[in-house]
C-alpha positions in Angstrom: 4.0 -33.1 5.6 1.1 -30.5 4.2 2.2 -28.3 7.2 5.6 -28.2 6.1 5.0 -27.8 2.7 2.9 -24.5 3.7 5.3 -23.6 5.7 8.1 -23.5 2.9 5.9 -21.9 0.5 4.8 -19.2 2.7 8.4 -18.5 3.6 8.7 -17.2 0.1 5.2 -15.5 -0.7 5.6 -13.5 2.2 8.4 -11.6 1.7 7.5 -11.3 -1.9 4.4 -9.7 -1.1 6.2 -7.4 1.4 8.6 -6.4 -1.5 5.8 -5.8 -3.9 4.3 -3.3 -1.6 7.7 -1.9 -1.0 8.2 -1.5 -4.7 4.7 0.2 -5.2 5.3 2.7 -2.5 8.8 3.5 -3.8 7.7 3.9 -7.7 4.5 6.2 -6.7 6.3 8.1 -4.7 9.1 8.9 -6.9 7.0 9.1 -9.8 4.6 11.5 -7.8 7.7 13.6 -6.8 8.9 13.9 -10.4 5.1 15.3 -11.2 5.4 17.7 -8.1 9.0 18.9 -9.4 7.1 19.4 -12.9 4.2 21.4 -11.4 6.0 23.5 -8.8 9.3 24.2 -10.2 9.3 24.1 -13.8 5.7 25.4 -13.8 4.5 22.6 -16.3 0.8 21.9 -17.0 0.6 18.0 -16.1 -2.6 16.0 -16.5 -3.5 14.4 -13.3 -3.4 15.0 -9.7 0.2 13.7 -8.0 -1.6 13.7 -4.8 -4.4 11.3 -5.9 -1.8 9.3 -7.8 0.6 9.0 -4.6 -2.4 8.1 -2.4 -3.2 5.6 -4.8 0.0 3.9 -4.6 0.0 4.2 -1.1 -3.2 2.2 -0.8 -2.3 -0.4 -3.3 1.1 -0.9 -1.4 -1.0 -1.2 1.9 -3.0 -4.3 0.3 0.1 -5.9 -0.5 1.4 -5.7 2.9 -1.9 -6.5 4.4 -2.0 -9.8 2.2 1.4 -10.8 4.0 0.2 -10.0 7.3 -3.0 -12.2 6.7 -0.9 -15.4 5.3 1.2 -14.7 8.2 -1.9 -15.8 10.1 -1.1 -19.5 8.7 1.9 -20.1 10.5 1.2 -18.1 13.9 2.6 -20.5 16.8 1.6 -18.7 19.8 -1.4 -16.6 20.9 0.7 -13.5 21.9 1.8 -14.1 18.0 -1.7 -14.0 16.8 -2.3 -10.8 19.2 0.5 -8.9 17.7 -0.4 -9.7 14.4 -4.2 -8.7 14.8 -2.9 -5.7 16.0 -0.8 -4.8 13.0 -3.6 -5.7 10.5 -5.9 -3.6 12.3 -3.3 -0.9 12.0 -2.7 -1.2 8.6 -6.7 -1.5 7.9 -6.7 1.9 9.3 -4.1 3.5 7.7 -5.7 1.9 4.3 -9.2 3.3 5.1 -7.7 7.1 5.7 -5.7 6.7 2.6 -9.2 6.0 0.9 -10.9 9.0 2.4 -8.2 11.3 1.7 -8.1 9.9 -1.8 -11.8 10.6 -2.4 -11.6 14.0 -0.7 -9.1 15.2 -2.9 -11.0 13.5 -6.0 -14.1 15.6 -4.7 -11.8 18.7 -4.2 -10.4 18.5 -7.8 -12.6 16.6 -10.1 -10.9 17.7 -13.2 -7.5 16.7 -12.0 -8.3 13.0 -11.8 -9.9 12.2 -15.1 -8.1 10.6 -17.1 
């Protein structure tokens, strides 16, 4: 009975977490693109760095997506599914690490642009 309840709850929670990740990526991309246009097309001075904002959004979205993947491990039925899920988690963790590394590099290169 508890297994069925967990499976039912996770069938709603997992897509919700993935949807949150999609929303964060979309919002970050749109707002960063708008700032990019302001700076490079309209030649306005804008406080902050759109690259850092986009990288922060991508890193946050990956955290939501990884949370969904971790919850998927609860409902895995076969070892092959677990191996595939483990590979996806490892790839997303590597992407998250690379984004954080790029973010820190950008912040060090332009410290004045990243302060609020």
